[in-house]
N, C-alpha and C positions, 0 to 999 in steps of 0.2 A: 364244313361250316359256311364256306363262301357261297355255295349254291343255295343254302337255306335263306340267306339274306337276299339273294337275287330273286328267289321265288317269292319271298314276302313282298318285295318291292313291286313285282309284276302283279301279284294278286291285289295289292293296295291300289295300283293304277287301274286295274280292271274294275274294282269296286267303285272308285270315284267316277270313272267313265260311265258305268252302269247307272249310277245315281243321276248323272247329268242327262243321260238319255231318257230315264224315267221321268224326270222333271219336264223335259221337252215334250214328251208324249202327253203328259198330263195337261200342259198348257194348250197344246193343239187340240186335245179332246174336248176341253172345256170351251174353247173358242168355236169349234165346230158345232157343239151342242147349243150354242147361243146364250151361254151364261153372260158373257160380256155384252152381247148385243141387247139382251133384255134389260140389264142394269143401265146401260147408256141411254136406251130409249126412255126409261122411267125418269132419268135425270133431265133429259131434254124436255119432257112434258111439264116438268115443274118450273122451268125457267120462265121468268117474266120479262127479262130485258134481252134485247137482241140488237146487234149492230147490223143495220140493213145495208148501208153502203158507206164507203170511205173514199174520198177524193183528195189527192194531194194538191194543195194550192201552190206551194213552193217548198223549199228545203226544210222549213221550220213549221209551217202551218198546214193544217188539214181541215177539211170539211167533212163532218160525220153526221149521218142520219141514224138516230137511235130510236127503236120502238120499245115502249113499255106499255103493257096491257093493250089498250085500244088507242093510244096516242103515240105520235111520233114527234121527235125533237131534232131540230137542225142545230148543230154545234160547230163552232170554230175553235179548234184546239191548236194552241201555239206555244212557243217557248216562254213568252212573257205573260200572256193572259189567255183565259178561255172565255168565250162568249156564247150565249144562247141567242141565235138569230131568230128562230121561230119556234114557239112552244105550242103544244096542243094541236098539232096537225092531225086531222082525223084520218084514220086508216081506211083506205079503199078496200072493200071486200069483194 
C-alpha cells in the first residue's frame, strides 16, 4: 500500500512538471513566431503622446519635453506645482 502512495506522488509531480514545461514551450513558441512583437508594434503605432526627453533639475523638479501629434511641449514638473514653459513647439522633421 505504501508503494502505491509513493508512485501516485511521483506521477503527480511528473504531471505538474510536464504542464510547466508545456507552458514554457508555448510561451517561447509564440514569442519566436512574433505574436507578441506584432501586437506591441500595433500598439506603438496608435500612440499619440511620447516623452522625448527628461532632465532632472534638482531632487524634486524635472524638465520634460513631450510630443503630441505634431507639437512639442516643454513642462516643468515638481512637487508643489507643474508649469508649461513653452507650448506648440513645431516638430523638426
